[in-house]
N, C-alpha and C positions, 0 to 999 in steps of 0.2 A: 505493500500500499505505501506509495507515493506521498510525500507528508503535504505537497500541494493539495491532494484529495483529500487528505483528511480535514485541511481546513476549512476548503469548501463543504466538504459536508457536517463541518461543526458549524456554519453561518445558513446551512441551508434548514438545517434543523430549528435556528435560534431565530431566524428572517421569515421561516417557513417558503422562500423562491429566492433566488437571484434579481434583484431589480434596483433600479437607479431611483425609483422611489422613495423617501423615507419609510421605512416599515411602521409598522402599526403595533404599538407595544402591549401584549398582553400578560395578565398575569400567569399565565399559564409557561412564560417562558422560561425554560430549564437554566438553574445556575450552572457552572462549568468549570470544572477544575481539571488542569492539565498537570499531569506531573510528571517529572522526565527527571530519572537518573543521569548519572555524569561516569563515564567509562566503563560501563558496564557489559558484561558479556548476553550473548542471546541465551544462554540456557541457565544462564547463574539462578534464577528464582525457581520456589519449588515449581507451579505452575506451568515451567518450561524444562522440567525435567534436572532441577537443580537441588544441589545437596542443602543448601544455607535455609534457614529456617525462614519463610517469609506468608506465613499466616495469613496475614490481612490483603495483600497482593493474592494471593490464592484465593480466598474467600470473595474477592474484585471477581475475578477471571471463572469461578463457578457461578456466580450471577450474571456473566456478561458473554463478551465475546473474545480469543484470542486471537489476535492476527496474526499469522503463519508468513506472511509476503509484506515486506517492508523496507524502505529503502532510507538510508539517513546520508550522510556524505562525510562520514568516516574522522572528521574532527567537530571539537566542539562547537566554537562558534560559526562557520558555515552551516549545521544544522540547525544553530538557534535562530542565523536571521532567516532562513528558509522556514523552519514552524511559523515563526512570529511572524510572517507575511505573508505565507505562501506562494512565493517566489521562488525559482531556483537561486542558488546560491549566490551567484554572480549578477543577475540581476536585483539581489538586493544590495551589491555593493561590498558582499564579504566573501567573495571566490576564495579565499583564504585564511589568513589567519588576522588577525584585528589590528596588531602591534608592524604590520609590514607594510606600508601601502606601497603597492603597485604600480603606481601612478598612471593608471586607468579605472574606469569608473565600474570596470567588472572586480579590481581590484585594491578597490580601496581603503579595505578595511575598517569601512566604518559603514553603519546602517545609510542604506539611501534616503535621501529625503524623497524621493518619488516614490518610495514605498510604502506601504499602509501598512500597520501592525495589527493583529487581531485585537487587539485591546483597543488602540480607536476606532476600530468600525463597531464592536460592541460596546462603547460607550454611547457612540450615534444611536444606537438600537435601545438606549435607557438602561444598560449595564453600569452597575457599579464593578472596576475593575481594580484587582488586587496582585501583589506581587512579592512571593517571597522566595530568597535563593538567586543563582548565579546567571548575571545578566551576561555581560561577555559579547556585543555586537558594537562594539564603540572602544577606540584606544584609548588607555588609560597609561602613564606611567604614575605608579603608586606614590612617587615622592613626589609629587607636583601638590600644592596647598590648594591649588584656585584651578582647577581642569576645567576645559569646555565640558557642558551638560547638555549639549544641545542634544544627545543622544542618549540620557540618561535616561529609565522607566517612567517619570512622571511627566518627561517630554515626550513621550512617545504612548501616551494615552493611559496610564494606570494612574490609579485617584493616588494610591499609596503604597510605599516598599520599603522591604527591608531586604538585604542581602549585600552581596560581593558586584561588583562593578568589572574586577579584573577575573580572568579566567583563571585562576588557581590560587594554593596557599595552605597554609596552616589550619587545619581543624578548631585549635587552641588560641589562635591569635593571627587570626587573616588579613589579609592588607585588602582596603577598599570595602572594609565593611561600613556600610552605607544605611542610612534610616532616611526616609525621603530623598531629599539632595545632600544631604550634611553628611560628611564623614566622622565616625561614632569611633570609641575603641570599645573593646569587648568587654564583659561585664564578667565579675566574677566567675570561676568554677564553669568558664565558658566551655561550650562544645557545639559545633557550627551547626549539624545535622540538629543535635536539638532547640537551638537556637530559630533554622529555619523553618521546622516545626511549631513551637512555642508562638511565632509571630503571624503564621497561618493561621491556628487556631486562633489568636487575637482578632483576626482581622474576621472571621467568619462569626466569632460572639459578638462583635461592635457591627456587626453590618446593620443594615435599616432593612427589615425585613419586608418593608412595601415592594424594593427594586429585588430583579435577578442580578446576580454578582458571577463575575468570571474573574476565577484565581487562578495564576500562574506558579507554579510550584516546582521550579526547577532545582532539586538537590543537587550538593557536590559529590554525594557518596557513589559511587566508589572511586575519584579522582586520586592521585596520588596527592600529598604522600599518607603513607597507612599509617592513618592515627585513627584511633579508635580509644572506646571506654573499657576500664579495665573489667566489670562483669559481665560486659558482652562479650569480650576477647575470652572468657575464661569459657564459654560456653562449646568454645570450638578446639579445646583444648585436647591436639591428638586426634581432630578429625579428618587431617589431612596427611596423614604419616604416611599413607600407602604411596601417595606420589600421585603426580599430572597424570599419568599413564592409565590407572585404575580407574582415576576420576573421570575421565574423557570415555572410557568403556561405560561405567556406570550410567554416565548421563546421557548415554547413547542409548543403550539398551532401556532406560527410561523413558526419552523420547518416543523411542518406537512404541511401546506400550500406549503410550499417552495417542498415539494418531498425530502427532506432530511431524513426523517425516515418514518417509516411506521406506521397507525393506530394502527399496533398489539404490536407495542413499545410502552408500557407505558411508563407513566413517573415514575421514578425510588423513591424507598422512600430514605426519608433525614437519613444519616449516623449519628444518635444520635447529631441533630441539633433542640434548640430549635425553636417552631413554634415563627413568628416574634413579634404575638401580645404579648409572654408571655415574649420577651425579655428586660432587662433593656439598658440603653444608645443606645436608639432607635436613636436619634440625629448624636449621633458618629459613631452609626453602618453606618450610610448614610454618613456623610461624608467620611469614608474611601472608601466606593464604588463610590461614585464621584472624589475621587483622584485616583482611580484606573483606572476609566473611562476617566479622561483626559489625563492621560497618554498614554493608547491605540490610544486615540484623536490625539494625537501629533507626533505620530508614522505615524500614517496614515498620516497627513501633510505632514511628511518627505519624506513616498514614494511616497507620489505627486511630491515633488521638486525632486526627483530621475528623475522618469518618466517624468519630462519637462525638465530635463536635457539630457534626451536619445533624445527626439524629436528637442532639439536645436541642437545636436550634428548630427540629421539627421538618426540613427538607431534605432527608437524605433522599424521597423517593421521588423529587424532583431535581435533582442532581444529577448532571452526566459527568461521569469521571474516564479521562483518559489517562493510562500510563504506559511511557514508553523510554527508550535511550538513547543518547544524542550519539553514542559510537558502541564499538564494541568493545571487549575487554582491550586494556592499552600496554603494548609490549615497552614502553620506554623502562628503559631499566635505571629509572632515576635514582642516583645514590650509589650505583655498585661498583663503586672504586676500591681495589684491589686491599688497601688499609681505613680501618676507622682513622677517620680525623674530621678534624672542622667542617663544615661544607664553603665558607667563604675563606681564603687566604687570609683575608687582608686584617683577620679577627686576633688580636693578642690578648689570650684568657685573662693575665691578671690587669688589662682595662675593663672590663666588663662589668656593667654596671646594670642593677635591675632598673627596667623600664618606670618612669613614674606613672601614676595613677592617672587613665585618661592621655596616655601619651599615641599617639596612632602609629599603626603597624607600618611602613612605606617598602618594606622588602616580599616578595612572592615566594622567595625561601629564608625566613627568618637569620638572621648572624646568630643572634642567641633568645631566648626565653625570657619571657616576660618580668621572670625572678633572675637571670644573666647568670643562665648554663648555656653553653655553646652548644650550638643545633650542629649533630653531627651527621653525618653519611659512612658505608661501608658495606662492606659485605661481612656478615658473621652478628651484625650489628642488631641488637632483640629491639624491635620496632614496637614498644612500648608504652613510650613516652611523649610530650611535646618536645623533644631535645632532638628528634630521630627524626631524618627524614629521607622514604623511601619509596620506588613503585614497589610491584609485585612482582613483575618479570614477562617476560615472550612465553614461558613454560606456561605458566600458568594463566596469561591472558589467552593463549591457544585451548586451554584445557576450559575458560569461560565461555569460548565461544563455541562449544562442540555445537555440532560435528561439523563447523567451517573449518578451514586450514588458516586462515589469517586474522588479522585484529587490527585494532587502531594503532597508529603508529603517524 
């Protein structure tokens, strides 16, 4: 299912027809929640054959539809530009990445002023429009204290916004964290997935029930870095010790039983990936996948909280919920250095000081934590803290995308 047609079908449901006239606003217009995960594999969640615990998404699938043919653009920002506008990403001005102006309209890396967002269209149809999560369709250098906001969510049709303008960052101290049009610092005991959920729930609770609403809910789970809460990681201790070869086979067999794939579609070959039995640092690789699973698990818990908020509001039967992924699992082996070391070469350990309360994070990869510990990378580094910064690697991405061969990169 092409994202262009997803957007058209959403608008057809809402407006009743595709028309140049002003749509008639009806009390029967459904609320719409569009949820998107980040860098997650095709078969990671339970209802697509995965072994990660995702009861909330599985429940939505049981009472709805599972699409098995759906296209994204394999990178974060082009997918988001396409989804938000219903256009191919080049038409939307984001043919590649937002931090690299290619010099032409198709590769400007900034959402085109000629593109209309789904929030702008629905707002004209009488909807309240909310967003909580990752934006990533306009360039931003996080160190800029007063960047151009012409393509920020409030300027592109959203009434309320909480999230990050930039595309990636620490889950404990993200750069470009924003409320409406102002950068903010994270609160105490902050974890970004939970914050995205909490603000989405708040928007629903405070919504004027006389109007329908559109909620765009793009989580950053499970984009690197592998950051999760200890209580969620503990659920998966030892769950992936059999390795990626066994995981791929298990998922493939589950997908066959579910009817998601046909027996004639054989499990794809691996793309220059070692057999698990021949892999060094098995325990470390298992830990990476445990944290990845915990990140997805936490997102699923958050989706459950959003659904509970709809139920408390009494609008769950009149709310259309979509869930999709912006890419496949990510093969980028971020932080896989040969030795454990500070992620920034210029960091002098004896000069690090704790960040002041309210100080903004300006680095996609922080040099140090808010309490003054250097952020580390390196093979063998246990990814259970805010001072580590790692991907989960090509082999697990390949397993995440079972039965397919490739991945996001």
